[in-house]
C-alpha positions as CSV (number, residue, x, y, z in Angstrom):
1,M,0.0,-0.2,0.0
2,I,1.2,3.5,-0.9
3,N,0.3,5.9,1.6
4,R,-1.4,9.4,0.6
5,Y,-0.2,12.7,1.6
6,T,-0.2,16.4,0.5
7,V,0.7,20.2,1.7
8,I,-2.5,22.8,1.5
9,G,-1.8,26.1,0.8
10,Q,-2.4,28.9,-1.7
11,P,-0.3,29.6,-3.7
12,I,1.2,26.0,-3.1
13,A,2.8,26.1,-6.2
14,H,6.3,26.6,-5.3
15,S,6.3,24.8,-2.3
16,L,9.0,22.1,-1.7
17,S,7.7,19.3,0.7
18,P,6.5,16.9,-2.3
19,V,10.3,17.3,-3.1
20,V,11.5,16.8,0.7
21,H,9.2,14.1,1.5
22,Q,10.1,11.8,-1.5
23,L,13.1,12.0,-0.5
24,F,12.3,10.8,3.0
25,G,10.4,7.8,1.6
26,E,13.5,6.5,-0.4
27,L,15.5,6.9,2.7
28,T,13.6,5.3,5.0
29,Q,12.4,2.8,2.6
30,R,8.8,4.0,2.8
31,R,5.9,4.0,-0.3
32,I,4.7,7.8,0.1
33,H,2.8,9.6,-2.9
34,Y,2.9,13.2,-1.8
35,T,1.4,15.9,-3.7
36,R,0.4,19.9,-3.7
37,T,-3.4,20.7,-3.4
38,E,-4.0,24.4,-3.5
39,A,-7.5,26.0,-1.3
40,S,-9.3,29.0,-0.9
41,P,-10.2,29.7,3.5
42,E,-13.6,29.1,2.1
43,T,-13.2,26.0,0.8
44,F,-10.0,24.3,3.0
45,A,-11.7,23.2,5.4
46,Q,-14.0,20.6,3.0
47,T,-10.3,20.4,1.3
48,V,-9.3,18.6,4.0
49,I,-12.4,16.3,5.0
50,D,-12.3,15.2,1.5
51,W,-8.8,14.0,1.8
52,Q,-9.0,12.3,4.7
53,R,-12.5,10.3,2.7
54,S,-10.4,9.9,0.2
55,G,-8.1,7.4,2.2
56,A,-5.2,9.6,2.5
57,Q,-2.9,9.0,5.9
58,G,-2.6,12.8,6.6
59,C,-1.1,16.6,5.3
60,N,0.5,19.3,5.7
61,V,-1.3,22.8,6.5
62,T,1.4,26.2,5.0
63,A,0.3,29.8,4.6
64,P,-2.4,31.0,5.4
65,F,-4.3,28.5,6.8
66,K,-2.7,27.1,9.9
67,E,-4.9,28.8,12.6
68,L,-8.2,27.0,10.1
69,A,-6.3,24.1,10.7
70,V,-7.3,24.2,14.5
71,E,-11.0,24.4,13.6
72,V,-10.9,21.4,11.4
73,C,-8.5,18.9,13.7
74,E,-10.4,17.1,16.6
75,R,-7.8,16.7,18.6
76,L,-4.4,19.1,19.1
77,S,-1.3,17.9,20.5
78,P,-0.1,20.1,22.8
79,N,2.4,21.8,21.0
80,A,-0.5,23.0,18.2
81,R,-2.6,23.5,21.3
82,R,0.1,25.9,22.8
83,A,1.3,27.4,19.2
84,G,-2.8,28.0,18.5
85,S,-2.0,26.7,15.0
86,V,-1.4,23.4,13.0
87,N,1.1,23.0,10.0
88,T,0.2,18.7,9.7
89,I,-2.4,17.1,10.7
90,H,-2.5,13.2,11.0
91,M,-5.7,11.2,9.4
92,H,-5.3,8.7,12.9
93,R,-6.4,5.0,12.8
94,D,-9.5,5.6,15.1
95,G,-10.9,8.2,12.5
96,K,-10.3,11.3,13.9
97,R,-7.8,14.1,12.6
98,V,-5.1,15.3,15.2
99,G,-3.3,18.9,14.8
100,H,0.0,19.0,15.4
101,N,2.6,21.4,14.7
102,T,6.3,20.9,14.0
103,D,7.3,24.2,13.0
104,G,9.2,25.2,16.0
105,L,10.7,21.9,16.7
106,G,12.1,22.3,13.3
107,L,13.5,25.5,14.1
108,V,15.1,24.9,16.9
109,A,16.4,21.1,15.5
110,D,18.0,23.5,12.4
111,I,19.4,25.8,14.8
112,V,21.0,23.7,17.7
113,V,21.7,21.3,15.5
114,N,22.2,22.4,11.9
115,Q,24.1,25.3,12.5
116,R,25.5,24.1,16.0
117,R,24.0,27.2,17.8
118,P,23.0,26.3,21.5
119,L,20.0,28.2,22.8
120,E,20.5,28.0,26.6
121,S,21.8,30.9,28.0
122,K,21.5,32.8,25.1
123,R,19.6,36.4,24.3
124,V,17.2,35.3,21.5
125,L,15.2,37.7,19.4
126,L,12.5,37.2,17.6
127,L,11.3,39.2,15.0
128,G,7.4,39.2,14.1
129,A,4.2,38.6,16.6
130,G,1.7,36.4,14.0
131,G,1.5,33.1,13.4
132,A,4.8,31.8,12.4
133,A,6.2,33.9,16.3
134,R,3.9,31.7,17.9
135,G,4.4,28.5,16.5
136,V,7.3,28.9,17.4
137,M,7.9,30.3,20.8
138,A,7.4,27.0,23.2
139,P,9.8,25.2,21.5
140,L,12.7,28.0,21.7
141,L,11.5,28.3,25.5
142,A,12.1,24.5,26.3
143,K,15.6,25.4,24.7
144,Q,16.5,28.0,28.6
145,P,17.6,30.8,26.4
146,A,18.7,33.8,29.0
147,L,15.9,35.9,27.4
148,L,13.5,35.6,24.3
149,H,13.1,39.1,23.0
150,V,9.9,39.6,20.4
151,A,10.5,42.4,18.6
152,N,6.9,43.6,16.3
153,R,6.1,47.2,14.4
154,T,2.8,47.1,17.3
155,A,5.1,46.9,20.5
156,S,0.8,46.2,21.3
157,K,1.1,42.7,19.6
158,A,4.9,41.6,20.7
159,E,3.7,41.9,24.7
160,Q,0.6,39.9,24.3
161,L,2.5,38.0,22.5
162,A,5.2,37.6,25.2
163,S,2.2,37.2,27.6
164,L,1.3,33.8,26.6
165,F,4.0,32.3,27.3
166,E,5.8,34.2,30.6
167,D,4.9,30.9,32.6
168,L,7.4,29.0,30.3
169,G,10.9,30.9,30.8
170,P,11.9,34.8,30.2
171,V,10.6,36.8,28.0
172,S,9.6,39.9,26.8
173,G,8.0,41.7,24.3
174,G,8.0,45.0,22.4
175,G,8.1,47.3,19.6
176,F,10.7,47.7,17.4
177,E,11.9,51.1,18.5
178,Q,12.6,49.9,21.3
179,L,15.1,47.7,20.2
180,D,17.2,50.7,20.1
181,G,20.5,50.8,23.2
182,E,20.3,46.6,23.4
183,P,23.0,44.6,23.8
184,V,24.2,42.2,20.8
185,F,21.8,39.6,20.3
186,D,23.3,35.8,20.3
187,V,20.3,34.8,17.8
188,I,17.9,37.0,15.6
189,I,15.6,34.9,13.8
190,N,13.3,37.0,11.3
191,A,9.6,35.3,11.3
192,T,8.1,38.9,9.5
193,T,6.3,38.3,5.9
194,V,8.4,41.3,4.6
195,S,11.0,39.7,3.6
196,M,8.6,38.1,0.8
197,N,8.0,41.6,-0.2
198,G,11.0,42.6,-0.6
199,G,11.4,44.6,2.7
200,M,13.0,43.9,6.1
201,P,12.0,44.8,9.7
202,P,13.6,48.3,10.9
203,L,16.1,46.8,13.0
204,P,18.7,49.7,14.6
205,D,22.8,48.8,14.8
206,G,24.7,47.2,17.6
207,I,21.9,44.1,18.1
208,A,24.0,41.8,15.6
209,S,27.5,41.1,15.7
210,H,29.9,38.3,14.5
211,H,29.0,36.1,17.1
212,S,25.1,36.4,16.9
213,L,23.2,34.3,14.1
214,A,20.5,35.6,11.7
215,Y,18.4,33.5,10.4
216,D,14.8,34.0,8.3
217,M,12.7,31.5,8.4
218,T,11.8,32.0,4.8
219,Y,13.8,30.6,2.3
220,G,14.5,31.0,-2.0
221,R,17.4,31.1,-3.8
222,Q,18.9,34.4,-3.3
223,D,19.5,36.0,0.3
224,T,16.3,38.1,1.9
225,P,17.4,42.0,2.5
226,F,17.4,40.5,6.5
227,M,19.9,38.2,5.6
228,S,22.2,41.1,3.8
229,W,21.7,43.2,6.6
230,S,22.8,40.6,9.1
231,K,26.1,39.9,6.8
232,S,26.3,44.0,6.8
233,C,26.6,43.3,10.5
234,G,29.1,40.2,10.9
235,A,26.5,38.3,11.5
236,T,26.2,34.5,10.3
237,A,23.2,34.3,8.3
238,C,21.1,31.5,6.7
239,N,17.3,31.1,5.4
240,G,14.7,28.8,6.8
241,L,15.4,25.8,4.5
242,G,17.4,23.5,7.0
243,M,13.6,24.0,8.8
244,L,11.8,23.3,5.9
245,V,13.6,19.8,6.7
246,E,13.5,19.5,10.0
247,Q,10.1,20.6,10.6
248,A,8.9,17.8,7.3
249,A,11.0,15.0,9.5
250,E,8.6,15.5,12.4
251,S,5.6,15.1,10.0
252,F,7.0,12.3,8.6
253,L,7.7,10.8,12.1
254,I,4.4,11.3,13.3
255,W,2.9,9.9,10.3
256,E,5.1,7.3,9.2
257,G,6.2,6.3,12.4
258,V,10.5,7.0,11.9
259,R,12.6,9.8,11.7
260,P,14.5,10.5,8.3
261,K,18.4,11.4,8.3
262,T,17.8,14.8,7.4
263,R,21.4,15.1,6.5
264,M,20.8,13.0,3.2
265,A,18.2,15.5,2.0
266,F,20.6,18.6,2.0
267,P,22.4,17.9,-0.5
268,R,19.6,17.7,-3.2
269,L,17.2,20.5,-2.4
270,R,20.7,22.9,-1.9
271,E,21.0,22.0,-5.5
272,L,17.2,22.4,-6.6
273,L,17.4,26.2,-5.1
274,S,21.1,27.0,-6.8
């Protein structure tokens, strides 16, 4: 039997998820078939239900449907409930749709394992206070940083997001303008959408140095403006390709019961993006 999966989003033609998961299938000797599915906000819920009824085993959910996916699921993992968003749905054998969020686990795995940057006792800056940022808060705080500070154009949104996770560790929030005069951060993560539109957050000088890792959660063939800014500060810059691969590996583990050796997938993906 071939297990079937898809990724649902809008737009979706650019997604590398089918390539990643087919590679995982080869690496683990699992027979899977993974496709792309486009939906609209109005058709998303029915698309998920129809996919389950077709006999499929699961699906990934990408922008802009991760929060809508919470409502489609009948059970949620602790990560998904805390994040308020779902990027992985498991069509469980008991007939229930179980929602998971593997984004934060993927981000942390890429930073700590692939980039070899420990987060424990480090100063971490998270840019943005939307769904992408909320989805990674708990896994970041689980690594016990000295501080996780959320910065956003609208300060009140950053403060509100920080307050939702203050029970998990040292977290604060504020506007971009409040970063002026802050000491250097060890890790700066861009969870805003401005990079996709050729812009970047209004960041002051002095918050990044050659000791810093600057991580853009988006990925593409060229450096984003955030990555270019980071390099001009002397920081090490990387994109979110590793996060894509690592969160996909967590999804694959949920569905297939085995976590692929992700390092084997990177050469092929970098070739595709070059």
